[in-house]
N, C-alpha and C positions, 0 to 999 in steps of 0.2 A: 692015440698015436698020430693021427692026422694033424692034430693041433701042434704037436711037438715038431713034426716035419715042417709044417707051415711056419712055425716060429723060427726054426733054424734057417729056412730059406729066406725069410724076411730079414734076419740079422745078416746073413751073408750078402744079400743084395744091398742092404744099407751100408755095409762096410765097403763094398765095391764102389758104390756111388760116392762115398766120402773120399776114398782113395783117388778116384778119378777127378773129383773137384780139387783136391789138394795138389795133385800132380800138374794140373793145368794152370795153377796160380803162377803169375809172373812175379819175379822179385826185381822189378825194374825201378831204377831211380833216375831222376832227371834233374840236372843242374843247369841254370841259365846264367850267362855272363854277358856283360855289356862292356864295350870298349871304353877307354878313358874319355874320349870325346862324345860318347853316347851315340855314335853313328851306326855301329854294328852290334848285333846281338847274336850270340851263338848258344847252342843248346847241346849238352852232353847227356846222352842216354846210356845207362849201364844195363846190361842184360843180367841174367841170373848168376853168371860167373864173373861179374864186375868188369866185363870188357866194355870199354867206352866206345861209343860211336858219336861223331861230331856232326851236328847239323847247322847249316848257315842258311838263313831264309827258307827254312823247312826243307832244304835239300841236303841229302847225305853227302858230305865232302871228305870224310875220313873215317876209317874203321880200324880198330885195334888189330894189329897183324899177328899177335901171339895167342897162345891159349889163355884161358882165364885164370882167376885167382881162387885160392881156397877160402879166403876171407873177403869181407867187404873192402874193396880198394877204392881210394878217392884220388882222382887226378885234379890238379889245379892248373890255372892258366896264368901265364905272364904275357902281356901285350908288348910286342916289339914295335908295332905300328898299328894303324887302324885296321889293316887287313892281313897282318902277320902275327901269329901267336906261337907260343911254346906251350905245349901240353906236357905237364910234368907229373911224375909219380915218384915219391920218395918216402918209403915207409921207414920211419926212424927206428921202429922196433927190430928191424933187420940190419941195422948199422950200415945203411947205404948199399947193401948187397943187391937189392931189387930196385935200384934207382934207374928210372927211364925218362927220356926226354924226346919229344917229337916237335919239329918245326913245321908249321902248317900255314900255307897261304890260303886265305879265305876267298877262293874263287869258285863260283858256281860252275858246274859242268857246262861247257859251251862258251864260257867267258874266255877271252883271249888276253894273255898277259901282255902288258905293254913294255 
């Protein structure tokens, strides 16, 4: 009887450990982009809900303002200038319904616009 209880406790603890490990796993993706002249590099990190956060020189310069996505979402970048980008999302499977575009100036916090 004691062996059976010990076995049950061992299985329950093992299951709890597995659940804790799996729930703490991050589903983050990172995309890196370089400007056409090669002077600027930016990084987009996606969290578990595919919300993008934009980093420039390892400083967070922009964060997605809305709730996340039910599926993996991919944003892409169009460079307007060396320090100005358009961050775009257009999922063709939704016929343009979820089309989004954000114009972002790549200035670090503390930089002064000229």
